[in-house]
N, C-alpha and C positions, 0 to 999 in steps of 0.2 A: 356494177361490181366495185367500183371505187368507193361508193357510199358504204358498202358493206364493210370494207376494210377500215374505213374511218370510224364507223360505229363500233366495230370489234376492238380496235385499238383504244378507243375511249373507254369501253367497258373494262378492258384489261387494266388500264391505268387506274381507273376508279376502284376496281376490285383489289388491286395490289395495295393501294394506299388505304383502303378501308380495312384490310386484313393485317396491316403492318403492326398494330399494337395488340392483336388478338392472341398472341402467345404468352403474354405476361400473366402471372398469377393474379387472382382477384385479391384486392386489398381487404383484409378483415381486421376490424378493430377489436382489441381485447380490453377488458377492464383492468386498469392498473391495480397491482397488488401492493399494499403498503407493508413494507418489511419493518418489523419491530426492532429497534436497536438493542444489541446485546451489551451487557456490561463487560467492560474490559477487565481481564484478569491481570493482576499485578505479576510482573516477571520474577520478583523476589519476595520471599515471605517477609512479613513486617518486622521480624526480629533480627534480620541479618544486618541492617544498617546500624542500629544501636549497638549490637554486639561488636561490629567492626570498630566503631568509635571508642567503645570501652577498651578493646584490645589495643588500639592505637595509643590511648592515654596511659594504659599500663606500660606499654613498651617505652613511651617517652619518659615515664617516671623511673623505670629501671635504668634506662640509658643515662639519665641525668643524675643518678645517684653517684656522686663523686666524693670519695673519701680522701681527704687531705692528710690523714694520719701518717701515711708513709713518708711524706715530704718533711713532716715535723721531726721524725726520728733522725733524719740525716743532717739536720742543722747542727752546727758546732755549738758546744756547750760552754 
């Protein structure tokens, strides 16, 4: 009877260790898909930056227009 329990115990240990990895999903390999790169869209239209530079230059030109005619009138004659 002792021999029966030893063999049964050995079979149980072997069965548990053999079944240990049996619940994992099978590994399936898929073919890699090559994605084509997309062109990046610009965030601003191409005319915005030149228009901003022109507006800045016009603003500087208007602000720099300094008439000294008023000071000449107040000078003693």
